[in-house]
Legacy VTK file of the C-alpha trace (Angstrom):
# vtk DataFile Version 3.0
C-alpha trace
ASCII
DATASET POLYDATA
POINTS 104 float
0.003 -0.007 -0.002
1.387 3.384 -1.001
0.682 6.683 0.739
0.835 9.960 -1.171
0.491 13.624 -0.376
-0.687 15.728 -3.316
-1.154 19.441 -3.816
-2.468 20.795 -7.139
-2.032 24.551 -7.642
-3.269 26.423 -10.727
-1.293 29.574 -11.564
-2.530 32.685 -13.306
-6.240 32.222 -12.716
-6.888 35.894 -11.908
-8.053 34.976 -8.382
-6.050 34.333 -5.204
-8.567 31.779 -3.938
-7.846 28.142 -4.848
-10.734 26.406 -3.066
-12.815 26.118 -6.262
-10.005 24.189 -7.979
-9.315 22.099 -4.873
-12.993 21.124 -4.677
-12.990 20.157 -8.366
-9.813 18.059 -7.913
-11.418 16.300 -4.940
-14.315 15.268 -7.178
-11.779 13.127 -9.056
-10.792 11.534 -5.750
-14.402 10.934 -4.704
-14.952 8.968 -7.927
-12.296 6.550 -6.699
-13.093 6.404 -2.992
-13.861 2.675 -3.173
-10.231 2.016 -4.112
-8.526 4.807 -2.174
-8.566 6.042 1.409
-7.883 9.773 1.882
-7.618 12.668 4.323
-7.997 16.277 3.250
-5.657 18.681 5.049
-5.243 22.448 4.911
-2.178 22.186 2.647
-2.795 19.070 0.587
-4.526 15.711 0.464
-3.180 12.419 1.780
-4.153 9.367 -0.277
-3.609 5.687 0.522
-3.985 2.855 -1.961
-2.454 0.752 -4.691
0.417 2.640 -6.370
-1.069 2.255 -9.859
-4.405 3.662 -8.700
-2.679 6.572 -7.002
-0.626 7.428 -10.081
-3.725 7.340 -12.262
-5.448 9.686 -9.793
-2.517 12.120 -9.971
-2.848 12.389 -13.739
-6.570 13.105 -13.490
-6.253 15.607 -10.632
-3.456 17.444 -12.447
-5.685 17.897 -15.499
-8.653 19.352 -13.624
-7.437 22.985 -13.440
-6.594 22.933 -17.155
-10.151 21.797 -17.909
-11.368 24.720 -15.764
-9.360 27.282 -17.725
-5.984 27.430 -15.977
-3.002 27.751 -18.297
-0.385 26.581 -15.823
-0.537 23.996 -13.014
2.037 22.990 -10.429
1.410 19.604 -8.824
3.543 18.531 -5.878
3.744 14.895 -4.793
5.291 12.890 -2.024
4.916 9.121 -2.212
5.798 6.656 0.546
5.740 3.201 -1.036
6.790 0.854 1.724
7.035 -2.813 0.721
8.588 -4.413 3.781
5.368 -4.150 5.810
1.771 -2.982 5.564
1.454 0.773 5.991
-1.532 3.034 6.339
-2.273 6.657 7.095
-3.479 5.705 10.571
-0.431 3.505 11.234
1.980 6.309 10.319
0.243 8.797 12.617
-0.061 6.269 15.442
3.634 5.407 15.222
4.644 9.040 15.719
2.095 9.568 18.502
3.473 6.578 20.405
6.981 7.952 20.163
6.038 11.391 21.470
3.620 9.922 24.019
0.869 12.386 23.115
-2.917 12.215 23.051
-3.356 14.160 19.849
LINES 1 105
104 0 1 2 3 4 5 6 7 8 9 10 11 12 13 14 15 16 17 18 19 20 21 22 23 24 25 26 27 28 29 30 31 32 33 34 35 36 37 38 39 40 41 42 43 44 45 46 47 48 49 50 51 52 53 54 55 56 57 58 59 60 61 62 63 64 65 66 67 68 69 70 71 72 73 74 75 76 77 78 79 80 81 82 83 84 85 86 87 88 89 90 91 92 93 94 95 96 97 98 99 100 101 102 103
């Protein structure tokens, strides 16, 4: 199971707000929510699933702002593809919480 953080940013839209584009990108994710687990954060979206499914999602999310009129898009990815053990979003957070002994 791979875990990815993605941020899709259209440039030159004439508006400083990005929430419209973020919401449209998340529609692509919602279409795949049976295959992918995700958490929306203030600065990006965390997605967990099969690597091939995640990479396909990236391509579709990257295209959304272009379809909505943007002429330039910057997409930033981080992928954690651990193959020595099962990994999940919850497991990664829990591991850190145990080490800092916090009740987040």
